[in-house]
Structure formats: C-alpha cells, structure tokens
N, C-alpha and C positions, 0 to 999 in steps of 0.2 A: 462634055460640059458646054452649055450655051451661055454666052454672056450678052448683056444688053449693049446696044451701041452707046457710045459716050464721046464727048468732046473733051479735049485736054489742052490747057494753055500752060506753058512753063516759062518762068522768069528765072534769071540766074544772077547771083552775086557771090561774094566771098567774105570770109572772116578769118582773122588771125587771132589766136588765143594762146594762152599758156595754161597748163594744168598738170596735175599728177593723178595717177590712177591707183586706187588702193587695192591691194590684194596681190598675192604671189603670181596669179595667172597673168598679170601684166608685165612681169619681168622688169626690164630696165625702164619701162614707161611709168613705174612707180615713182620715179624721180621727176621733178619739175622739168617740163619740156614744152616746146612750142609746137603748134599745129596750125596749118593753113588749110581751110576747107573751102572747096567750091560748093556753093549751096544752090540747089535747084528746088524751086517751089512750083508744084504742078497743081492747078485748080481744075476740078472735074465737074462737068454738068452733063445731064442726060440730053439736053437740047440747048440750042442757042437762044439768046434773048431776042427781043424785038429789033435790036441793032445788029444782030448777027454775030454776037460775041459770047464767050464764056464769062470772062471778066475783062475790065479795062486793063490792058497790059501795062500802061503807064502807072496806074494806081497800084497794081499788083507789085510792080518793081519798087515803087516808093515804100509800100508797106513792108516788103521783104527787107529793104535797106534799113528801115526804122527798127525792125525786130532785131536785126543783126548788130545794129549800132550799140545796143545794150550789152553785147557780148564781145565785140571786136576790141582788140588791144587790151584785154583784161586778163588777169590771172583768175581763172574760173574757181580756183580753190578759195578765193577771197570774196566771191560774190554771194551775198547773204541769201538770195533766192535759191541758190544751188547747194546750200549747206546740207550736208548729209547725203548728197548724191554723188555717185561715181560718174563723172562726166565723160562717159564713153561716146563714141560717135552715134550709137543708137539712141542714147539718152538725149543728146543734143538735138538729134533729128526730131524726136518727139516734142521737145521743148519749143523748137522753132515752129513746128506744125501747130501746136496748141496755141501759141501766140498769134499765128496767122489766122487761125480759126476764130479767135476772139475778135480780131480786126474785121473779119468777114461778117461776124454776127453784129458788129457795130456799123455795118454798111459802108465800110471804107474801101471796097473793091469795085464800086460802081454797079453792083448787082445785089439784090437781096440774097442773104445767105441761104434762105430756104429754097432758092432756085439752083443751088449748087449741091452736088452729091458728096464731094469730099475734097480734101487737100492732101497731097503727098509731098514730103520733103526728103530730099536725098542730099547727104553730106558726102562729098568725095574727098577722102583723106589723101588719096594718091591716084595715079593713073591705073592702079591695079586693085584698089580697095575702096569700098564705099558702103554706106548703110542708108536705109530708107525707113520712113514711118508714114503710114497712110491712115487717115482718120476720116470718119464721116462728118458732115456739117449738118 
C-alpha cells in the first residue's frame, strides 16, 4: 500500500465533563460519572502553504479551546445538542472534529479549508485508552 506524503500539525488541550452512558455494555459507566480527556487535534495537508505551514498553530489552538469550551465542565446528558446521543469517547471525537471542520471552512485557521485534506481528533481517556476520528475537509 502506497500513501501520499502529507504534513500534519497537532495542537492539544483538555476537557472535563460529566456524563452517563446508556446500555448494559457500559456496566458501571451507565451511572453519572466524570471524565477528563486530553484532546489532540491534527490538521493535515498535502503540502505547505506559501508561509511554510499547514495551519497557524496559534489559531488552531484557539479554535480547539473554543470548541472544547462548549463542553467543558458540563453534564453532557443535559446538553441539548447532544440529546439522544450516547456520548462515548468516539462520538465526542467526531463532534469535536466536525466542529473544527466548520471553523476551518469559515477560514478561522489561517489557511483556506480547501488547501487542507483533513482533521483528526483524538480523545485520550487515560494513559492506556483513547479513540480517534478522522474526516476530510
């Protein structure tokens, strides 16, 4: 399998949430509990722009912080936008990636979104468990 060269820039933040997970598969996590996630957002481009960057790291960090601010210190079970969703680590990774993609499309990363190939978000639930979601831009 041959892959094309690509450049990747990652910024990191964290969020602290409360939530419960519906379904027997989640065992004790069906009860309301807290979670702290280390969140990595990786922006991908096939090439660097005229300034030699994938995205502006400062802007990327600001946008990640803004996206997480809507979730941090919240009981996700009570967030209207998440009604009906089981807020697993995977679902939250997709939500953060989708919101970052919207901000990229709005030009908030210092580079046009059509010059980026994707964004990947990884939520680290602990030092031994994490989930990622990658989407094209």
